[in-house]
N, CA, C and O atoms as a GROMACS GRO file, in nm:
protein
  296
    1UNK      N    1   2.045  -2.131  -2.050
    1UNK     CA    2   1.916  -2.007  -2.194
    1UNK      C    3   1.865  -1.960  -2.182
    1UNK      O    4   1.826  -1.930  -2.070
    2UNK      N    5   1.814  -1.904  -2.303
    2UNK     CA    6   1.777  -1.897  -2.464
    2UNK      C    7   1.734  -1.744  -2.415
    2UNK      O    8   1.693  -1.733  -2.300
    3UNK      N    9   1.743  -1.609  -2.511
    3UNK     CA   10   1.629  -1.553  -2.485
    3UNK      C   11   1.639  -1.495  -2.594
    3UNK      O   12   1.739  -1.475  -2.664
    4UNK      N   13   1.473  -1.454  -2.617
    4UNK     CA   14   1.354  -1.437  -2.759
    4UNK      C   15   1.368  -1.245  -2.722
    4UNK      O   16   1.436  -1.188  -2.637
    5UNK      N   17   1.301  -1.205  -2.796
    5UNK     CA   18   1.294  -1.076  -2.837
    5UNK      C   19   1.079  -1.069  -2.870
    5UNK      O   20   1.024  -1.120  -2.968
    6UNK      N   21   1.017  -1.002  -2.774
    6UNK     CA   22   0.885  -0.955  -2.778
    6UNK      C   23   0.933  -0.821  -2.800
    6UNK      O   24   1.018  -0.746  -2.753
    7UNK      N   25   0.803  -0.819  -2.934
    7UNK     CA   26   0.770  -0.583  -2.898
    7UNK      C   27   0.676  -0.506  -2.832
    7UNK      O   28   0.566  -0.480  -2.880
    8UNK      N   29   0.711  -0.472  -2.739
    8UNK     CA   30   0.608  -0.412  -2.632
    8UNK      C   31   0.632  -0.261  -2.660
    8UNK      O   32   0.727  -0.221  -2.727
    9UNK      N   33   0.531  -0.171  -2.599
    9UNK     CA   34   0.543  -0.025  -2.621
    9UNK      C   35   0.709   0.018  -2.550
    9UNK      O   36   0.815  -0.043  -2.540
   10UNK      N   37   0.669   0.132  -2.519
   10UNK     CA   38   0.778   0.202  -2.505
   10UNK      C   39   0.747   0.216  -2.334
   10UNK      O   40   0.845   0.226  -2.261
   11UNK      N   41   0.636   0.215  -2.285
   11UNK     CA   42   0.584   0.285  -2.097
   11UNK      C   43   0.702   0.062  -2.011
   11UNK      O   44   0.788   0.024  -1.932
   12UNK      N   45   0.589   0.008  -2.124
   12UNK     CA   46   0.690  -0.134  -2.106
   12UNK      C   47   0.852  -0.163  -2.013
   12UNK      O   48   0.898  -0.166  -1.898
   13UNK      N   49   0.883  -0.175  -2.130
   13UNK     CA   50   1.053  -0.096  -2.170
   13UNK      C   51   1.086  -0.081  -2.063
   13UNK      O   52   1.120  -0.156  -1.972
   14UNK      N   53   1.069   0.077  -2.080
   14UNK     CA   54   1.132   0.182  -1.977
   14UNK      C   55   1.142   0.085  -1.775
   14UNK      O   56   1.225   0.054  -1.689
   15UNK      N   57   0.982   0.078  -1.804
   15UNK     CA   58   0.975  -0.014  -1.677
   15UNK      C   59   0.986  -0.162  -1.643
   15UNK      O   60   0.935  -0.203  -1.539
   16UNK      N   61   1.042  -0.235  -1.716
   16UNK     CA   62   1.075  -0.305  -1.746
   16UNK      C   63   1.283  -0.304  -1.706
   16UNK      O   64   1.378  -0.375  -1.673
   17UNK      N   65   1.260  -0.229  -1.727
   17UNK     CA   66   1.457  -0.180  -1.756
   17UNK      C   67   1.497  -0.199  -1.646
   17UNK      O   68   1.554  -0.290  -1.586
   18UNK      N   69   1.438  -0.046  -1.615
   18UNK     CA   70   1.381  -0.004  -1.370
   18UNK      C   71   1.328  -0.072  -1.295
   18UNK      O   72   1.307  -0.038  -1.179
   19UNK      N   73   1.309  -0.133  -1.323
   19UNK     CA   74   1.279  -0.267  -1.242
   19UNK      C   75   1.433  -0.311  -1.176
   19UNK      O   76   1.533  -0.284  -1.243
   20UNK      N   77   1.450  -0.386  -1.033
   20UNK     CA   78   1.501  -0.478  -0.978
   20UNK      C   79   1.582  -0.568  -1.088
   20UNK      O   80   1.545  -0.536  -1.201
   21UNK      N   81   1.657  -0.646  -1.090
   21UNK     CA   82   1.731  -0.750  -1.124
   21UNK      C   83   1.628  -0.870  -1.045
   21UNK      O   84   1.620  -0.953  -1.136
   22UNK      N   85   1.558  -0.918  -0.947
   22UNK     CA   86   1.455  -0.993  -0.867
   22UNK      C   87   1.360  -1.008  -0.936
   22UNK      O   88   1.285  -1.104  -0.946
   23UNK      N   89   1.361  -0.867  -1.011
   23UNK     CA   90   1.141  -0.859  -1.058
   23UNK      C   91   1.199  -0.856  -1.237
   23UNK      O   92   1.145  -0.853  -1.348
   24UNK      N   93   1.274  -0.857  -1.208
   24UNK     CA   94   1.290  -0.847  -1.350
   24UNK      C   95   1.317  -1.042  -1.411
   24UNK      O   96   1.302  -1.090  -1.523
   25UNK      N   97   1.348  -1.087  -1.320
   25UNK     CA   98   1.365  -1.271  -1.344
   25UNK      C   99   1.235  -1.307  -1.300
   25UNK      O  100   1.182  -1.398  -1.362
   26UNK      N  101   1.151  -1.239  -1.177
   26UNK     CA  102   1.013  -1.312  -1.096
   26UNK      C  103   0.892  -1.302  -1.325
   26UNK      O  104   0.818  -1.373  -1.394
   27UNK      N  105   0.940  -1.202  -1.328
   27UNK     CA  106   0.882  -1.145  -1.474
   27UNK      C  107   0.922  -1.253  -1.539
   27UNK      O  108   0.851  -1.354  -1.541
   28UNK      N  109   1.049  -1.248  -1.605
   28UNK     CA  110   1.087  -1.369  -1.680
   28UNK      C  111   1.008  -1.511  -1.639
   28UNK      O  112   0.962  -1.586  -1.726
   29UNK      N  113   1.004  -1.521  -1.583
   29UNK     CA  114   0.964  -1.648  -1.478
   29UNK      C  115   0.780  -1.660  -1.552
   29UNK      O  116   0.730  -1.751  -1.618
   30UNK      N  117   0.724  -1.536  -1.506
   30UNK     CA  118   0.608  -1.502  -1.580
   30UNK      C  119   0.564  -1.517  -1.725
   30UNK      O  120   0.453  -1.558  -1.761
   31UNK      N  121   0.642  -1.487  -1.785
   31UNK     CA  122   0.651  -1.492  -1.938
   31UNK      C  123   0.741  -1.640  -2.012
   31UNK      O  124   0.758  -1.667  -2.131
   32UNK      N  125   0.783  -1.711  -1.893
   32UNK     CA  126   0.809  -1.842  -1.876
   32UNK      C  127   0.707  -1.928  -1.914
   32UNK      O  128   0.704  -1.999  -2.015
   33UNK      N  129   0.570  -1.912  -1.770
   33UNK     CA  130   0.529  -2.002  -1.750
   33UNK      C  131   0.415  -2.001  -1.863
   33UNK      O  132   0.370  -2.102  -1.918
   34UNK      N  133   0.381  -1.886  -1.883
   34UNK     CA  134   0.281  -1.767  -2.071
   34UNK      C  135   0.270  -1.937  -2.187
   34UNK      O  136   0.193  -2.028  -2.218
   35UNK      N  137   0.426  -1.877  -2.210
   35UNK     CA  138   0.526  -1.926  -2.334
   35UNK      C  139   0.442  -2.122  -2.282
   35UNK      O  140   0.335  -2.176  -2.314
   36UNK      N  141   0.586  -2.179  -2.175
   36UNK     CA  142   0.564  -2.309  -2.183
   36UNK      C  143   0.430  -2.406  -2.230
   36UNK      O  144   0.313  -2.379  -2.202
   37UNK      N  145   0.480  -2.529  -2.310
   37UNK     CA  146   0.400  -2.584  -2.343
   37UNK      C  147   0.338  -2.590  -2.548
   37UNK      O  148   0.386  -2.555  -2.656
   38UNK      N  149   0.227  -2.647  -2.504
   38UNK     CA  150   0.175  -2.636  -2.688
   38UNK      C  151   0.081  -2.447  -2.695
   38UNK      O  152  -0.037  -2.472  -2.670
   39UNK      N  153   0.090  -2.361  -2.707
   39UNK     CA  154  -0.018  -2.324  -2.680
   39UNK      C  155  -0.116  -2.304  -2.860
   39UNK      O  156  -0.182  -2.205  -2.893
   40UNK      N  157  -0.101  -2.386  -2.913
   40UNK     CA  158  -0.100  -2.304  -3.108
   40UNK      C  159  -0.238  -2.345  -3.028
   40UNK      O  160  -0.322  -2.264  -3.066
   41UNK      N  161  -0.328  -2.483  -2.884
   41UNK     CA  162  -0.367  -2.593  -2.825
   41UNK      C  163  -0.487  -2.507  -2.775
   41UNK      O  164  -0.607  -2.518  -2.802
   42UNK      N  165  -0.414  -2.411  -2.688
   42UNK     CA  166  -0.451  -2.311  -2.614
   42UNK      C  167  -0.582  -2.179  -2.641
   42UNK      O  168  -0.608  -2.104  -2.735
   43UNK      N  169  -0.628  -2.195  -2.536
   43UNK     CA  170  -0.640  -2.066  -2.569
   43UNK      C  171  -0.576  -1.901  -2.437
   43UNK      O  172  -0.495  -1.894  -2.344
   44UNK      N  173  -0.640  -1.834  -2.482
   44UNK     CA  174  -0.530  -1.717  -2.383
   44UNK      C  175  -0.584  -1.705  -2.244
   44UNK      O  176  -0.513  -1.673  -2.148
   45UNK      N  177  -0.695  -1.728  -2.236
   45UNK     CA  178  -0.868  -1.731  -2.113
   45UNK      C  179  -0.757  -1.845  -2.022
   45UNK      O  180  -0.702  -1.810  -1.918
   46UNK      N  181  -0.736  -1.994  -2.090
   46UNK     CA  182  -0.719  -2.123  -2.121
   46UNK      C  183  -0.516  -2.102  -2.016
   46UNK      O  184  -0.484  -2.161  -1.913
   47UNK      N  185  -0.428  -1.999  -2.098
   47UNK     CA  186  -0.325  -2.033  -2.066
   47UNK      C  187  -0.284  -1.959  -1.889
   47UNK      O  188  -0.197  -1.991  -1.808
   48UNK      N  189  -0.398  -1.848  -1.888
   48UNK     CA  190  -0.436  -1.704  -1.782
   48UNK      C  191  -0.462  -1.834  -1.661
   48UNK      O  192  -0.407  -1.826  -1.552
   49UNK      N  193  -0.548  -1.945  -1.694
   49UNK     CA  194  -0.625  -1.986  -1.560
   49UNK      C  195  -0.521  -2.128  -1.530
   49UNK      O  196  -0.492  -2.157  -1.414
   50UNK      N  197  -0.490  -2.177  -1.601
   50UNK     CA  198  -0.322  -2.248  -1.554
   50UNK      C  199  -0.241  -2.157  -1.554
   50UNK      O  200  -0.316  -2.071  -1.599
   51UNK      N  201  -0.134  -2.098  -1.538
   51UNK     CA  202  -0.076  -2.028  -1.467
   51UNK      C  203  -0.165  -1.924  -1.377
   51UNK      O  204  -0.126  -1.811  -1.407
   52UNK      N  205  -0.199  -1.922  -1.344
   52UNK     CA  206  -0.282  -1.904  -1.160
   52UNK      C  207  -0.287  -2.052  -1.110
   52UNK      O  208  -0.209  -2.102  -1.029
   53UNK      N  209  -0.377  -2.102  -1.165
   53UNK     CA  210  -0.285  -2.206  -1.067
   53UNK      C  211  -0.218  -2.288  -1.025
   53UNK      O  212  -0.251  -2.355  -0.927
   54UNK      N  213  -0.064  -2.307  -1.113
   54UNK     CA  214   0.032  -2.313  -1.115
   54UNK      C  215   0.057  -2.228  -0.959
   54UNK      O  216   0.071  -2.295  -0.856
   55UNK      N  217   0.060  -2.120  -0.957
   55UNK     CA  218   0.147  -2.047  -0.914
   55UNK      C  219   0.069  -2.042  -0.823
   55UNK      O  220   0.150  -2.092  -0.744
   56UNK      N  221   0.003  -2.029  -0.776
   56UNK     CA  222  -0.085  -2.059  -0.616
   56UNK      C  223  -0.094  -2.225  -0.576
   56UNK      O  224  -0.160  -2.285  -0.492
   57UNK      N  225  -0.026  -2.256  -0.647
   57UNK     CA  226  -0.009  -2.410  -0.524
   57UNK      C  227   0.104  -2.415  -0.512
   57UNK      O  228   0.167  -2.512  -0.471
   58UNK      N  229   0.164  -2.270  -0.557
   58UNK     CA  230   0.249  -2.241  -0.517
   58UNK      C  231   0.343  -2.112  -0.436
   58UNK      O  232   0.459  -2.070  -0.431
   59UNK      N  233   0.224  -2.085  -0.384
   59UNK     CA  234   0.167  -2.034  -0.281
   59UNK      C  235   0.204  -1.917  -0.304
   59UNK      O  236   0.297  -1.868  -0.240
   60UNK      N  237   0.111  -1.822  -0.444
   60UNK     CA  238   0.169  -1.676  -0.503
   60UNK      C  239   0.029  -1.693  -0.434
   60UNK      O  240  -0.037  -1.797  -0.439
   61UNK      N  241  -0.024  -1.534  -0.342
   61UNK     CA  242  -0.169  -1.526  -0.299
   61UNK      C  243  -0.176  -1.350  -0.379
   61UNK      O  244  -0.082  -1.293  -0.436
   62UNK      N  245  -0.276  -1.311  -0.364
   62UNK     CA  246  -0.306  -1.196  -0.485
   62UNK      C  247  -0.206  -1.102  -0.384
   62UNK      O  248  -0.124  -1.040  -0.452
   63UNK      N  249  -0.194  -1.074  -0.225
   63UNK     CA  250  -0.120  -1.033  -0.174
   63UNK      C  251   0.078  -0.975  -0.228
   63UNK      O  252   0.168  -0.891  -0.236
   64UNK      N  253   0.026  -1.110  -0.249
   64UNK     CA  254   0.189  -1.083  -0.297
   64UNK      C  255   0.180  -1.070  -0.423
   64UNK      O  256   0.204  -0.958  -0.467
   65UNK      N  257   0.156  -1.140  -0.487
   65UNK     CA  258   0.087  -1.108  -0.606
   65UNK      C  259   0.083  -0.908  -0.592
   65UNK      O  260   0.205  -0.902  -0.608
   66UNK      N  261   0.059  -0.818  -0.582
   66UNK     CA  262   0.009  -0.707  -0.603
   66UNK      C  263   0.178  -0.615  -0.523
   66UNK      O  264   0.218  -0.498  -0.527
   67UNK      N  265   0.238  -0.752  -0.454
   67UNK     CA  266   0.355  -0.689  -0.360
   67UNK      C  267   0.421  -0.682  -0.521
   67UNK      O  268   0.367  -0.596  -0.590
   68UNK      N  269   0.483  -0.727  -0.559
   68UNK     CA  270   0.580  -0.780  -0.618
   68UNK      C  271   0.548  -0.691  -0.713
   68UNK      O  272   0.644  -0.616  -0.726
   69UNK      N  273   0.424  -0.649  -0.816
   69UNK     CA  274   0.390  -0.535  -0.937
   69UNK      C  275   0.403  -0.366  -0.847
   69UNK      O  276   0.416  -0.254  -0.897
   70UNK      N  277   0.395  -0.405  -0.708
   70UNK     CA  278   0.395  -0.291  -0.708
   70UNK      C  279   0.579  -0.222  -0.722
   70UNK      O  280   0.608  -0.112  -0.769
   71UNK      N  281   0.664  -0.311  -0.675
   71UNK     CA  282   0.803  -0.251  -0.714
   71UNK      C  283   0.840  -0.199  -0.831
   71UNK      O  284   0.942  -0.133  -0.853
   72UNK      N  285   0.746  -0.233  -0.914
   72UNK     CA  286   0.732  -0.135  -1.042
   72UNK      C  287   0.702  -0.012  -1.024
   72UNK      O  288   0.742   0.064  -1.111
   73UNK      N  289   0.648   0.029  -0.944
   73UNK     CA  290   0.540   0.127  -0.926
   73UNK      C  291   0.681   0.241  -0.813
   73UNK      O  292   0.630   0.340  -0.759
   74UNK      N  293   0.786   0.227  -0.796
   74UNK     CA  294   0.865   0.242  -0.611
   74UNK      C  295   0.998   0.314  -0.804
   74UNK      O  296   1.111   0.359  -0.787
   0.00000   0.00000   0.00000
């Protein structure tokens, strides 16, 4: 797997670094889904809808997503 660097604010950096390795993997996967494909021909809304559809098809529910995001708050 390759790595890239993206610019984020300090709060996001701190939250990501403080997250569990499992949460970091999940977030990395979400970013991969977001960046996959030819994004130049899609709007952000189209990409987000596509990601949402794929996540729902794989069983992600709003409740599960909230649980994942809540891990960052702990």
